C-alpha positions in Angstrom: 25.9 -11.2 5.1 26.9 -8.0 3.2 24.9 -4.9 3.9 23.1 -3.0 1.2 23.4 0.8 1.3 21.5 3.6 -0.4 24.1 6.0 -1.8 21.7 8.5 -3.5 18.1 9.0 -4.6 16.8 11.3 -7.3 13.4 11.9 -8.9 11.7 14.1 -11.5 9.1 16.6 -10.5 5.6 15.2 -11.0 3.7 16.6 -13.9 -0.1 16.6 -14.3 -0.9 13.3 -16.0 -3.2 14.6 -18.8 -2.5 15.0 -22.4 -2.4 18.7 -23.3 -2.3 19.9 -19.7 0.8 18.3 -18.1 4.3 19.6 -18.8 5.7 16.1 -19.1 2.9 14.6 -21.2 4.7 15.1 -24.5 7.8 13.2 -23.2 8.7 9.6 -24.0 8.7 7.5 -20.8 12.2 6.4 -21.7 13.2 10.0 -21.6 11.9 10.4 -18.0 13.6 7.3 -16.9 16.8 8.3 -18.6 16.7 11.7 -16.9 16.9 10.2 -13.4 19.4 7.4 -14.5 21.7 10.0 -16.0 21.4 12.3 -13.0 22.2 9.6 -10.5 25.3 8.6 -12.5 26.5 12.2 -12.9 25.9 13.1 -9.3 28.0 10.2 -8.0 30.6 10.1 -10.8 29.4 6.6 -11.5 31.3 4.5 -14.0 28.3 2.8 -15.6 30.4 -0.1 -16.8 30.4 -1.1 -13.1 26.6 -1.1 -12.7 25.6 -4.7 -12.5 21.9 -4.1 -13.2 19.2 -1.6 -13.6 16.0 -2.9 -11.9 13.0 -0.8 -13.0 9.3 -0.7 -12.2 6.5 0.1 -14.7 2.9 -0.8 -14.0 1.3 -0.3 -17.4 3.7 -2.1 -19.7 2.0 -1.2 -22.9 2.6 1.2 -25.8 5.6 3.4 -25.2 6.0 2.0 -21.7 6.5 -1.6 -23.0 9.7 -3.3 -24.0 11.9 -3.5 -20.9 12.0 0.2 -20.0 14.9 -0.4 -17.5 17.3 -1.5 -20.2 16.1 0.9 -22.9 16.3 3.9 -20.6 19.7 3.0 -19.4 20.9 3.0 -23.0 19.1 6.3 -23.6 20.9 7.7 -20.5 24.3 6.8 -22.0 25.0 3.9 -19.7 27.7 1.4 -20.8 26.2 -1.4 -22.9 27.5 -3.9 -20.3 25.1 -2.5 -17.7 22.1 -4.7 -18.0 18.5 -3.9 -17.2 15.1 -5.5 -16.3 11.6 -4.3 -15.7 9.0 -5.5 -13.3 5.4 -5.0 -12.3 3.9 -5.1 -8.8 1.2 -2.6 -9.7 1.6 0.4 -7.3 4.2 -1.4 -5.2 6.8 -1.8 -7.9 8.9 1.1 -6.9 9.5 -0.4 -3.5 10.1 -3.8 -5.0 12.7 -2.6 -7.4 14.8 -1.3 -4.5 14.1 -4.4 -2.4 15.4 -6.6 -5.2 18.4 -4.4 -5.7 19.1 -4.8 -1.9 18.6 -8.6 -2.1 21.1 -8.9 -5.0 23.7 -6.9 -3.1 23.1 -8.6 0.3 23.4 -12.0 -1.4 26.8 -11.1 -2.8 25.7 -11.7 -6.4 25.9 -8.0 -7.4 27.7 -4.9 -6.0 26.1 -1.9 -7.7 22.4 -1.7 -8.8 20.3 1.3 -9.8 16.7 0.7 -8.9 13.6 2.8 -9.6 10.5 3.3 -11.7 8.6 5.3 -14.2 4.9 5.9 -14.9 3.4 8.3 -17.4 -0.2 8.3 -16.5 -1.0 10.8 -19.2 -0.1 8.0 -21.6 -1.9 5.2 -19.8 -5.1 7.3 -19.5 -5.0 7.9 -23.3 -4.4 4.2 -24.0 -7.4 3.4 -21.8 -9.7 5.8 -23.7 -8.5 4.3 -27.0 -9.2 0.7 -25.9 -12.7 1.6 -24.6 -13.4 3.4 -27.8 -12.4 0.2 -29.7 -14.9 -1.8 -27.7 -12.4 -3.5 -25.6 -12.9 -4.3 -21.9 -12.0 -1.4 -19.5 -8.3 -1.7 -18.7 -8.9 -2.0 -14.9 -10.5 -5.3 -15.7 -7.7 -6.5 -17.9 -7.1 -9.6 -15.7 -10.8 -10.3 -15.4 -11.9 -13.9 -15.9 -15.0 -15.6 -14.5 -13.1 -18.4 -12.8 -10.7 -16.1 -10.9 -13.5 -13.6 -10.0 -15.6 -16.5 -8.6 -12.8 -17.3 -6.2 -11.4 -13.8 -5.6 -13.7 -11.0 -6.8 -11.6 -8.0 -7.6 -13.2 -4.6 -8.0 -12.1 -1.1 -9.0 -9.6 0.4 -6.5 -11.7 3.5 -5.9 -14.7 1.4 -5.1 -12.6 -0.7 -2.8 -11.5 2.5 -1.0 -15.1 3.4 -0.4 -15.9 -0.2 0.7 -13.1 -0.1 3.3 -14.2 3.3 4.6 -17.8 2.0 4.8 -16.8 -1.2 6.5 -14.4 0.5 9.0 -16.6 3.3 9.9 -14.6 6.3 8.7 -16.4 9.5 8.0 -16.2 11.8 5.0 -14.8 14.5 7.3 -12.0 12.3 8.6 -11.0 11.4 5.0 -11.2 15.0 3.8 -8.9 15.9 6.7 -6.3 13.5 5.3 -6.5 15.3 2.0 -6.3 18.7 3.5 -3.3 17.8 5.7 -1.5 16.4 2.6 -1.9 19.6 0.7 -0.8 21.8 3.6 2.2 19.7 4.4 3.3 19.4 0.8 3.0 23.2 0.4 5.2 23.7 3.4 7.8 21.2 2.2 8.0 22.8 -1.2 8.3 26.3 0.3 11.1 25.2 2.6 12.9 23.3 -0.2 12.7 19.9 1.5 12.6 18.1 -1.9 15.4 20.1 -3.4 18.2 17.5 -2.8 16.4 14.7 -4.7 14.6 16.8 -7.4 16.2 16.9 -10.9 14.7 19.0 -13.7 13.4 17.3 -16.9 14.9 18.8 -20.0 14.1 18.3 -23.7 16.6 17.0 -26.2 17.8 20.6 -26.8 18.6 21.1 -23.1 15.6 23.4 -22.4 13.9 22.8 -19.1 10.5 21.2 -19.5 9.6 21.0 -15.8 11.6 21.8 -12.6 8.9 22.0 -10.0 5.9 20.0 -8.7 3.0 20.7 -11.0 0.1 18.9 -9.2 -0.3 20.4 -5.7 -3.2 22.6 -4.8 -2.0 24.6 -1.8 -5.2 26.8 -2.0 -7.2 23.7 -0.9 -9.6 24.4 2.0 -11.7 22.0 4.2 -14.8 23.8 2.9 -13.8 23.3 -0.7 -13.2 19.6 -0.1 -16.6 19.2 1.6 -18.3 20.5 -1.6 -16.7 17.9 -3.9 -18.9 15.1 -5.2 -17.8 11.5 -4.7 -15.9 10.2 -7.7 -16.8 6.5 -7.8 -20.6 6.4 -7.5 -21.2 5.9 -11.2 -18.2 3.7 -11.7 -19.4 1.3 -8.9 -22.6 0.5 -10.9 -21.0 0.5 -14.4 -21.9 -2.8 -16.2 -18.8 -4.9 -16.9 -20.3 -7.7 -19.0 -23.6 -8.9 -20.5 -24.5 -10.6 -17.1 -24.8 -7.2 -15.4 -21.7 -7.6 -13.3 -20.7 -4.3 -11.6 -17.7 -3.2 -9.5 -20.1 -2.9 -6.5 -21.4 -6.4 -7.2 -17.9 -7.8 -7.1 -17.3 -6.5 -3.6 -20.8 -7.6 -2.5 -20.1 -11.1 -3.9 -17.8 -11.6 -0.9 -19.3 -9.1 1.5 -23.1 -9.3 0.8 -24.1 -7.3 3.8 -21.7 -4.4 3.1 -23.6 -1.2 2.1 -20.9 0.7 0.2 -21.2 4.5 0.8 -19.1 6.8 -1.3 -16.5 9.0 0.4 -13.5 9.5 -2.0 -13.2 12.2 -4.6 -10.4 14.1 -6.4 -9.5 16.0 -3.2 -8.9 12.9 -1.0 -7.5 10.5 -3.6 -4.1 10.2 -5.2 -3.3 12.5 -8.1 -2.9 11.3 -11.7 0.7 12.4 -12.7 3.8 11.5 -14.7 7.2 10.9 -13.0 10.3 8.8 -12.5 12.7 8.1 -9.7 16.1 6.3 -9.2 17.9 4.9 -6.2 21.6 3.9 -6.2 22.1 0.7 -4.0 25.6 -0.7 -3.5 27.7 -2.9 -1.3 30.1 -1.5 1.2 33.1 -2.8 -0.8 31.9 -1.2 -4.0 31.2 2.2 -2.3 34.6 2.3 -0.5 36.4 1.3 -3.7 34.7 4.1 -5.6 34.7 6.8 -2.9 31.0 6.8 -2.3 29.4 7.7 1.1 26.3 5.9 2.3 23.1 7.9 3.2 21.1 4.9 4.5 21.3 1.2 5.2 18.5 -1.1 4.0 17.5 -2.9 7.2 14.7 -5.2 6.1 12.2 -5.7 3.3 8.9 -7.7 3.2 6.0 -8.5 1.0 2.5 -9.2 2.1 -0.8 -10.3 0.6 -4.2 -9.7 1.9 -7.8 -9.9 0.7 -7.8 -9.1 -3.0 -11.5 -8.1 -2.9 -11.0 -5.2 -0.6 -7.5 -4.9 -2.2 -6.1 -2.0 -0.2 -5.6 -3.4 3.3 -2.2 -5.1 3.1 0.0 -2.1 4.3 -0.7 -2.7 8.0 0.2 -6.4 8.0 3.2 -5.6 5.7 4.4 -3.0 8.2 4.1 -5.5 11.0 5.9 -8.2 9.0 8.9 -5.9 8.1 9.1 -4.7 11.7 9.4 -8.3 12.9 12.0 -9.1 10.3 14.0 -6.0 11.4 13.6 -6.8 15.1 12.0 -3.4 15.7 8.7 -2.1 17.0 6.5 0.7 15.8 7.9 2.9 18.5 11.4 2.4 17.0 10.4 4.0 13.7 10.9 7.8 13.5 9.1 8.4 10.2 6.6 6.6 8.1 5.6 7.0 4.5 2.3 5.3 3.6 1.2 6.0 0.1 -2.0 8.0 -0.1 -3.6 6.0 -2.8 -6.9 6.9 -1.1 -7.4 8.8 2.1 -8.8 5.7 3.8 -5.5 3.8 3.3 -3.5 6.3 5.3 -6.2 6.8 7.9 -6.5 3.1 8.5 -2.8 2.7 8.6 -2.4 5.4 11.3 -5.4 4.1 13.3 -4.5 0.4 13.3 -0.9 0.9 14.2 -1.6 3.5 16.8 0.6 6.1 15.1 0.9 9.8 15.6 0.3 11.9 12.4 3.4 13.9 13.4 5.5 10.9 12.2 3.5 10.0 9.1 3.8 11.6 5.6 5.2 14.7 7.2 5.8 16.3 3.7 2.4 15.4 2.3 1.7 12.5 0.1 0.2 11.4 -3.2 -3.1 13.2 -2.6 -1.2 16.5 -2.9 1.8 15.5 -5.0 0.5 12.7 -7.2 1.0 9.0 -7.6 3.0 7.9 -10.8 2.2 4.2 -10.2 5.4 2.4 -10.9 7.7 5.2 -9.6 6.0 6.2 -6.4 7.7 3.6 -4.1 11.1 4.7 -5.2 10.1 8.3 -4.7 8.9 7.6 -1.2 12.2 5.9 -0.3 14.1 8.9 -1.4 11.8 11.2 0.4 12.2 9.4 3.7 16.0 9.3 3.4 16.0 13.1 2.8 13.7 13.7 5.8 15.6 11.4 8.1 18.6 13.5 7.4 16.7 16.8 7.8 15.4 15.8 11.2 18.5 13.9 12.3 16.4 10.7 12.9 17.3 7.1 12.5 14.7 4.7 11.2 12.1 5.1 8.4 9.4 2.7 7.1 7.8 2.9 3.7 4.9 0.9 2.5 2.0 1.1 0.1 -1.1 -0.8 -1.1 -1.0 -2.5 -4.5 -3.7 -4.1 -6.7 -4.4 -7.7 -6.1 -4.4 -7.1 -2.3 -0.7 -6.7 -1.8 1.8 -4.4 -0.1 5.6 -4.3 -0.1 7.4 -2.7 2.8 10.9 -1.5 3.5 12.8 -0.1 6.6 15.9 2.1 6.1 18.3 3.4 8.7 20.0 6.8 8.2 23.7 6.5 8.4 26.7 8.7 7.7 29.2 5.9 7.5 29.3 2.2 7.1 27.9 -0.1 9.8 30.5 -2.5 11.3 
């Protein structure tokens, strides 16, 4: 079977995802996607007429983010019209899935050159949510709500699920705050040392002026004492009525776990940040790379997808990691670096605890608590981050996984290489 190689990975800085506050909030999402698509083509002297497909991830495919962003952004980036494009949604996990599908197409021999990635402008999605609620429509997090499905698989708000898991698993507020503090400190050090510089590309406007060339979200001044003073974020949301029957997010969890007393642990300082951003990963076959003079940076060893309980929603990363390790014929001890998306602190804390990991190998440059989580793009960002870090540390294997709504988690293992594997 042909191997699939990562040739390059790029991303935008992450801008604060609020209208009027974030530097990227006035951009069109196609512009963000086109920025990374153009950068990856220019950096690798890519003849875009030879790109078989652009596989893109966008979670909220509504408004300006609708309409097959993968294809539209490729055209906006100046790609040849023969380079096709498609757009997918696996909620938070889409950025890993886009790269996994690219690898599958290359490894099957059906395609030779695919650009995968994702975009999410949460400044737009937040505004769309407000407009829908103002119009009297159901809150967007309940967009898939129907009584029949909820009777079988009750599905709550992700933040409430994070608190439910923390309550069920016995994590303390102090433990979860430490995850948030560690994320900020590590991100600050990574930025100071330029660890993201290879992948980071500035966002420019149509006139060529720089809109954003640095991470906008991190709060390096964060202290443990400051985190301890923050009020939990999901207490009111948990008891918000969702219908005329008095259904609440708390009630949806308790419908399946009636004896679970949900305490509230998560807040803005130990939950992922709301940001805008985009990322792209160039995946090719060996034959294509050699023909076009491209050098590989990593080999895609294995990918996997896993489902878990949709009511607690956030618990699939651990079984997904075990599944992808089995597919790769590797063990936890073989993996040099892990990236687990910090959707909420409990996700990372449980991942480390259940797999018996050392934090020295996990999210070593911080994570989404410090840097932000542009939903559809994050998986692709993390893949680029782990390739960069494997090179920096001269390590071999990296594993990336993340929770996704509906109780899912994709996972991927990459191997750092400096030449092709025979």
